[in-house]
N, C-alpha and C positions, 0 to 999 in steps of 0.2 A: 531517634536519630537528633544531633544536636543542631539546632537552627544557627545559621552564620549570624553575625553582629556587624551590623552597618551604621556607621556615622555619618550623618548629613550636617555638613558643616555651615552651609547656606540655605536659605528657603527654597523649596522647590514647589512647584503646582501641586496641590493636594492629591490628585487623583493618582498620578503614578506613585505617590508616598503609600497610599492604599494598598495599591498592589503589591507593594513591596512588602509591607508590613503583614501582608497573608503569607509571606514566603520566608521572612527574616525576623530578625530581633532589630528594631532601628531605633535609635536615638538621635535627636536635632542638637543635644549638647557636645560640644567638642572641648574635651578636657584631657589632663594625662593619664585619668581613670579610663575613659571610654576608649582613648586610643590604643590603651593597653589591651584591650579585648577586642579590638577591631579587627574584622577580616576584611572588611571594605570601607572605604571612604570616598564619600561624594562632594564635591565643592564646586562652587560658582567661579567667580572673579576676582574675590578678595582674600580666600585663603591661599597662602603661600606653602606648598609640599615640598620641602626641601629636607637635606639630610637630617637636621637636626628634630625636625618632625617624624620623619620617617624612623629614627632610632628609638621614639618613644612608641613605636606600634610594631612590635616583633612578631605579630601574628597577619599583619596586612598582606593582602594576595592581589587586591586590586584598587587604584583610584580612578574614579569617574570624575569628568569635567562636564559638567551641563551645561555646554557651548562649544564653540567651535577651537579657538586657540588654546594651547595648553602652556602657554608661557609661564603660569604661575605654578606649574608643577616640572620638578627637575627628572626629568625622562630618565637621565644617566643613572642617577642614584637609584632610581626606582627599578631599573634593568641590573643594576648590582645585585638588587636584592629579591629578584626575581618578580618584581610585583607588575602588573599588566597595567597600563594607562589606557583608559578609552574615552572616547566623548562622544557628540553629536555634530558630525560635521557640516550636514546639509540643514540643519534646523531652522537657522536665522536669516539665510540667504535671502530670501524674499524680502523679510522685514527689513535687512539693512539696505537691499537696493531701494524700497520704497523710500529709506529715509533720503539716500543720495537724490533720488529725482525729487522729493520735497525741496530739499535744499536747493537744488539747481532751477526748480520752476519758481519758486517765492523767491528768490534773488532776483530770476531775469524778468518775472510778471508778478510782482507783488499786487494782491488785491484788495482794494480800498472799500469797504461796504459803504452805502449810502445809508445816513443815520437819520435822515427826515427828508420831508418835502424841499425843493428847491426852486429858484426862481431860475429864469434862463439864464443869468450871466453866471451864477454858482455852478449851474449845470455844465456850461460852456468851459467854465475853469476846470471843474471835476475831470472832464474828458481830455483837456488838453494837459492835464498833469500827470494822467493815466500812461502818456505816450512812454513807452521804453525805449532806449537806445537801440537794443538789439534782441534779435530773436534766437532760440536754439538752434534753428536752422543755418544762422550765421556763423555758430561757434564750432572750434575744435575742442573736443573734449579729450582729455588726456588720462589714461588710468594707468596708474603706478602700481604694478603688481596685478599681474593675469591669472591668478587661482581661481578658486571657486566662487567667491562674491567678485571679483573683477571682472570674470567672464560675465557674469549676470549682469552686471551694471552697463558693460561694453553691447550686450544682447539688447538690452533695453534702449539704451541711446543710440544705437546707430541708426535706427530709421529716422530720428527726428534732428541729430546734429548734422553740421557740414560735413564733419568727420570725426572718427574715434580712433586714437592713437594710444599706443602702449608700448610699455618698457616693463622688462622682467627679467630676472636672473636666469630663469629656464629658457631655453628654444622651443616656444610654443609651436606645434603643429600647425599649418595654415588652416586647414579644417577645425579647429578649435580655438581659432583666434575671434570668435563673434562678429566679425565685421571690423573689426580694428587692426590697423595696420602697424607694425613693427617699426620703432624708432630708437634713436639713441637718446642718451639721457638729455644734451645738449636740446637736440631738436625738440624732445618732450616739452621741457621747462621754456623754451621760446616761444613756440608755437601755440601752445594751450591757451584758449579763453577761459577753460573751465579744467582743473586737476583736482582728480580725487585719488586719494591715497589707499590701497589696499594691499598693503605687506605685510609680513608676518614678524612676530617680535625679536627675531634674532639679534644677535649684539650689532652686527655691523647695520642695522637699520636703526641704531640710535641717532638720533639727529640728523636722519638722513635729508630733511629738510631744512636746511639753517643759512646761514647769510649768503654764501655763494650761491648756493640755488635760487634761492628767493631774488638776488639780484639778477636773476638770468630770467626773469618771469615778466610777464606783461605787465605795465603799471596797473592795468583795470581787470586783472586776472581774479578767478573766483577759485579760492583752495578747500576742498572739502577733506576732511581727516575723520574717517570713521574705522580707522584701524588699531593704531595703538598710539597712547600719548606719547610716548618717547620717540616717535618718528619725527616729530615736529620739535624743532628748536625754539621756545614759546619765547624768550628774550630776543632772539633774532627777529622772529616774527612781527614781535610788538615793534622793535625798531623800525622794521621796513614799513609796516602799515602808518605809522607816524609820519614817516616820508610819502607814501603814495595812497593818499587818502581814496583813491578809488580802487583800490585794491581791497579785496573783501575773504574774510575766512570764515568757514562754517566749522566748527572742531567738536566731535561728540566725546572724545577719548582725551584725556589729561593726564600729565605727570607731574605731581601724584594726582590720586583721587581720594576723596573729592577734592574739588579745586581748593587751593589754597590762598588765604587773604594775600599773599605776595604775589600771586601769578599776575603777570606784566599785561596781560590781556584783557583782565577784568576791567569794564569801562570803556573800553573802545567803542568807538561806535559802528566801526566796521570789522568787528569781531563779533561772530555770534555763537555762544557757548552754550552746549546741551549737556544736559548730566548722565553719559552714557548711556542712551535712551534708543540708539540704532535698533536695536534686536526687542524694542518694547512694545510686541502686538503680544495678544493672548496666545494667537496661534504658534508663536515662536517661543514663548515662554513655555507652553506645555510641551512642545517638539523637544525643548532643550531638556526640560526635566524627565524627558521618557529615558534618560541615560541610565535610569535603573534597570532598563531590559539589558545592556550589553554589560553591566556590572554585575548582573545576576546571572549572566551566561558564562562569564569569567570564573565567578565563582563555583558553578559546576563542572567546570573543565578541569 
């Protein structure tokens, strides 16, 4: 019996790759030649699976995304060709929630370690300097997008924050809101001390947070984006933060990636940029790599 051929376009954890190699012929070289003979293709974040690529892969039966979102895969084009699309929807939820919690706590309660022995005056000065203006218990946390990760964020923050509110395009049943209260977009923007974004990559979410939205936010708000880079208008955000020095943004995703030299947020003291590391835990990376299982199942169906 001929073994199926699988192309892995971006690196995966070695253990699932070993498991897959026991069952299929696997290559980590993405080329016209390997695509031409591929029965399955596995991608992560930066490989764009579009009509042009699919045209070079006449045997393709399944595309696997080692991750949650499938914005980089043209699902409609795959459907037209009878190609299944699979992913790992729960693989990185806990990791991204930890990233958001870390961003919130490190901003509200930054920890400055003692570097050596101190006299009484320096000790008193260090203690005075450590007093922060607000606790999480005083903050309203806004969650824009109450999907899988948004719900987990709300569930984690609800016991700690003054209130958790949310905005979503869907009507979320009350028993699935994880302690959050549904509000209008205007209220979400106007009363959130902390606003964390968890929306998908649909076209209507492009520049979801731009100049008009930023203008409605509190001047000392914290904005966190661990969803999609294109959701935030970087130029508008840079201009806003130039006017509101108390406003801070923590951005893990960017458009484009890697961050371009002309990104207007680079060098701003009130912008914290990270390298798309929200899911960067060993557990999450392994779980995402196990996309090989649904890929294998699709090949056998």
